[in-house]
N, C-alpha and C positions, 0 to 999 in steps of 0.2 A: 655783592662781591661773590665771585666764584673762582676757584682754582681751575686751571686749564689742563691739569694732568702732571705727569712727571716732567721735570725740567732736566735734571741729570741725576746720576747716581755716582757716588765717589767711594772707592775701595782702596785697600792697602795692598801693595805689591812688594816683591823683593827686588830682584835685579831689573833695572829699567830697560836694558836692551832685550832681555827675554820677554818683557811685557810688550814692548813695541813689536817684536817679531810675531808674537801670538796674535795680538789684536789687529794689527795692520796687515801682516803678511799672510796669516792663516784665515782669520775671520773676515778680512777685507774691509775693516772700518778705516776711515781716514784719520790719521793723526792731524787734528786740526789746530793743535796748539802745544808747543813746548814752552813751559814757563816754570816758575818755582812756587812752592807752597808759601804764600805770603806770610803765614804765621810761623814758618820754619824755613827760611830761604835757602838753607843748605840742602833742601830736598826738592827734587823735581815735582811738578804737577803736570801730568800728561793728560790731554783730552782727546778722546776718540769719538767720532760720530759719523754723520752722513756727509755729503759733499761740502756743506757750509757749517756743519756743527749746529744744526737747528735744535731748539729745545724739544725734548722727547726722544732724542737719539744719542745723547752725550753720556758716555761712561768715562769717568776720570779716575786717575790713580795718583796716590802718593807712593812712589817706590822707595823703600828703605832697604838698601843692600844689606844682606845679612840678617834681616829681621826674622824672628822666630815665627812659626806658623801660629795663627790665631786659633781660637776654639769656637766652632759653630754652636750656637745655643740661643736661648730665649733672650729677648731684648735686642735682637738683631734683625736686619734684612738677611734672610737665609738663602735666597736665590734671586738671580737677575734673569729675566726672561725677555728674549728678543723675538720679534715677528719676522717670519720669512714667508715667501709665497707658498701657497698651499701645495704646490707640486714639487717643492724643492727639498723635501726631507731626504730623499735618496741621494741627491747630489751632496748634501752636507754630511750625511753619514759616511759616504765614500771619502769625501775630502778630509774629514777629521781623522778617520782611520789611516789614511795615507800619510798623515803627519804624526802618526803614533799617539793619537789622542784616544783614550778609552771613552767610548760613547755607548749609550743605551737608548734604544727606541722604546717609548712607553706611551700609554694613553693617560692623560691627566684625569683627575676626578671630574672635570668639566667636559669630558669627551673630546679633548683636543689631542691630536697626535703631536708628540714632542720628542726631542732629542735632549738627553741629560748628559752633561760632561763637566769637567773642571778645567780651569786655566792652570798654568804652571805653578801657581801658588796655592791652589786648592779652592779658589772661589767657585761656587756652584753656579753653572750657567744652564740655560735652557733655550732651545730654538723651538718655536711654536709654529706649526702650520696654520697660517692665518688666512681665512677666506675673504676678509674685508678688502675693499679697494682703496686706492689713494693712500698707500702706506709709506709714503716718504720718497726721498730722492737720494738713492745710494750713489756713491762716487763713481763716475764713469771710468776713471782711470784705475780703479781698484783691481787687485789680482783675482777677483771673483766676478764672473759674468753678472751683469746687471739683472738679468732675468731670475737669478737665484740669490741675489745679494740680500743681506740683512736690511730690514726696513726701519729699524728703530726699536724702541722698547715695546714689548707686549704688556708686561706687568712686573711688579716686584712683590716678593713674598716676605711677609713679616712673621717671625716666630714669636709667640707670646705665651705666657703662662695661662692667660684666659682672654676672653674677648671683650668683656664688658666696658672697661675704662677706655681702651683704645677705640672701640666701636663708638662710644659716646663722643669722643673727640672728633672722629672722622665724620660722623653723621650729624651731630648737633652743632659743631663749630666750623668744620672745614668744608661742609657741603657735599660729602660723599653719600651715595645711596647703595644699600645692599641690593645686589642683583642676582646672586646665586649662593646657595649654601648646600654643601654635600659633606656629611660626616663632620670631621674636625676642621674643615676648610670653608671659609666664607670669602666671597669676592664682592668688592665695592667699586663703584664707578664714580667719576667726577667729570664735570664738563659735558661734552657732547658724546661721550663714550666712543670716541675715535681712537686712533693710535695713542698708546702711552697714557691711558686714563684709568687703568685698573690697578688695584692693590688687593692682594689676597692675605687674609689673616689666617694663620694656622695655630690652633691651640695645642700646646704641648706642656701640660701641667707638671710632668715629671722630668722634663729636660733640664740640664744644668744651664746656668747663665753663660752667654757667650763672652768671649774675650777678643777685643779688637786687636789684630796684628795682621801679618801677611795672610792673604786669602780670605779676608772678611770685608764686609761693607762698613764704611765709616759713617756715611749718612745718605739720606734720600732727600732730594730737593724737589719741591713742587713749583709749578709755574704760576706767575702772576704777571699781568701785562706791563705794569709800569710802577714807578716809585710811589706815586700817590696811592695806588691800591695796596702796595706793600705796607705803607704806613697804616692803612686801615686794618690790615691783617695783624700788624703788631699790636695795635690798640685792642683788638678783639681777643687776641691770645693773652695779653696781660689781664684783661677783664675776667678771663677764666682762671686766673690765679697761677698761671704757668710763668716760669722765668724765660724771658726771651732777650736775645742780644740786641744792642743797637744795630742800625743798618751798617753793613760793612761793604766797602768798595772792592769788588773782585775784578775790576777792570772790564770784564766782558758781560757782567751782570752785577746787580746789587743784591745783598743777601741778609736775611735774618735767620737765627738758629734757635731751636728750642727742643726739648725732649718730650716725646709723647709719653703718656702714663706707663706704657710697658717698657720704656727705656730706649727706644730707637731715636737716634738724633735726626730731627727733621730740619729742613731748610725751606724757606720760601724765597725764590729767586726771580728777578725780573727777566722778561724775555730779551731785553736789549741791554746794551747796544750791540752785542754779538762779537764774533771773533775777527771780523775784518777791520776793527778799529786800529790795529797796529801792523797789519800786513795785508797785502791784496788777496782776494779770494783764491786766485790761482796759485798762491804760494803759501797757503795756510800750513802751519806746522813745520816749515822748512828750517827755521832758525829759532834759537832761544830768544824769547821775548820777555822783557822785564818791565814792570810798571815804572813810571817816572821816579817814584821815591826810592827804588832799588837800583836804578841805572848807574848812579855813582859807584856802586859796589860790584859792577859787572865783572871786572877782572878777578876780584877775590872770590866771587861766587862761582865763576866758571872754573877756577882752579880747584874748587872743592867738589864740584859735581862730577860724577862719572862721565866719561866720554860716551856719547850716544850717536849711533849711526841711524839717520832718518831713513824710513822705508822708501824704496824706489817704486814709482808707479808702474803698472802693467801686469800682465798675467804671470803667475808663478805656480 
């Protein structure tokens, strides 16, 4: 068994309309699914990704209108990094500034040119100039030219009090390999080291614990090809003495959840069946989709959810 990399990352937002406007209209990701949080159906679950919402490109949100800001700290995924074409940094710096987004151009500890900024709720984001080829399939109808568009995840940063226990889980159980280490930051890779296969651990022994609310990551999901392999992972994680949930049907994938020793909530999600199971690929994200077990409650749920204006395709 081997994990294939990041499947998706889920964070908490405040206002759902502001969330859609930022990620779809400014960053140019496709809203591939409007649905609800199956564990809290009065809340949206919004999925953004590439043209088809392929694993490795999907950033999802639970928007809680009026939610307080969370606190960034240890036991959290501290930053979400996207890959962009190597020559696109200038385009993105100009675009973000034109939309009144404060952005800083930096060099990472691993000698990567990056742009650092926050979304409207304070979630830390990075755009990384990535020289690798075959970095995904951005949405052709996006408001961002395909040549400069976001290509999917580059990596995710986990903030921890220390490395040892989390590193042991990553390398001895989940199949990651240490590939670089500079100062207080270590990078691990899984699978073929292609797109969305890196995780960085940052040691911050004096930092306070994080608090999950608006502007923070809720969980990080890793890819596995199918349900049979997922069951193998579940058995393996139980053998390590960790508590792991039963398989949960998320309609577009199947999921199991557990906490790594540093406190970050991990998920292992299947690659399929994908987002076209309930609407055609050319209409992804256009309408609110509910799973069969919530369809009888559509009228009541729709009345509770804030009105949401779906993004319009085309340049802006």
